[in-house]
C-alpha positions as CSV (number, residue, x, y, z in Angstrom):
1,M,44.8,-44.1,33.0
2,D,42.4,-46.5,35.0
3,K,44.4,-49.5,36.4
4,R,42.8,-52.6,35.7
5,E,43.4,-56.0,37.6
6,I,45.6,-58.1,35.7
7,Y,44.9,-61.7,35.8
8,S,47.6,-64.5,35.8
9,D,45.0,-67.3,35.2
10,P,43.7,-68.1,31.6
11,S,40.5,-68.3,30.4
12,R,38.6,-71.6,29.6
13,V,37.8,-71.9,26.2
14,S,34.9,-74.7,24.8
15,A,33.6,-75.4,21.5
16,V,29.8,-75.9,22.1
17,D,27.0,-76.2,19.3
18,G,29.3,-74.6,16.7
19,A,30.3,-71.6,18.7
20,V,33.4,-71.0,20.9
21,E,32.5,-70.1,24.5
22,V,35.0,-68.3,26.5
23,D,34.7,-68.3,30.4
24,G,37.4,-66.0,32.2
25,P,38.0,-64.0,35.2
26,D,35.8,-61.2,36.2
27,A,32.8,-62.5,34.8
28,V,34.2,-63.0,31.1
29,D,31.4,-65.2,29.7
30,I,31.1,-64.7,25.7
31,A,30.4,-66.7,22.9
32,M,31.7,-66.2,19.1
33,T,31.6,-67.9,15.7
34,P,34.7,-70.0,15.0
35,E,35.9,-67.3,12.6
36,A,35.9,-64.6,15.0
37,A,37.4,-66.8,17.5
38,E,40.2,-67.7,15.1
39,E,40.9,-64.0,14.4
40,T,40.7,-63.1,18.1
41,S,43.2,-65.9,19.0
42,E,45.7,-64.4,16.2
43,R,45.3,-60.9,17.9
44,L,45.8,-62.1,21.4
45,A,49.0,-64.0,20.2
46,D,50.3,-60.9,18.5
47,Q,49.6,-58.7,21.4
48,S,51.0,-61.0,24.0
49,I,54.3,-61.1,22.0
50,K,54.4,-57.3,22.2
51,A,53.1,-57.2,25.9
52,R,56.2,-59.6,26.6
53,G,58.6,-57.3,25.0
54,Q,57.4,-54.2,26.7
55,R,57.5,-55.8,30.2
56,R,61.1,-57.1,29.4
57,L,62.2,-53.6,28.2
58,K,60.5,-51.5,30.7
59,D,63.4,-51.0,33.0
60,Y,66.0,-50.5,30.2
61,P,66.7,-47.1,29.0
62,H,66.4,-47.0,25.0
63,R,65.0,-45.0,22.1
64,G,62.9,-46.0,19.6
65,R,63.8,-45.7,15.9
66,D,62.8,-42.0,14.3
67,D,61.5,-43.4,11.2
């Protein structure tokens, strides 16, 4: 698995002419519809919670449920 650089600075987000623009590290520069931005924000929130849990639990021996 390739190691990507992990950035600690958040992206800048602006509403411009009915679109949402995101400028971030590593030359991230995108524009999306408000609807796409809303869905993206929900996905980011869900996955950030998951990633925090992974980071918190990575050094603890545990087993997942075998459902």
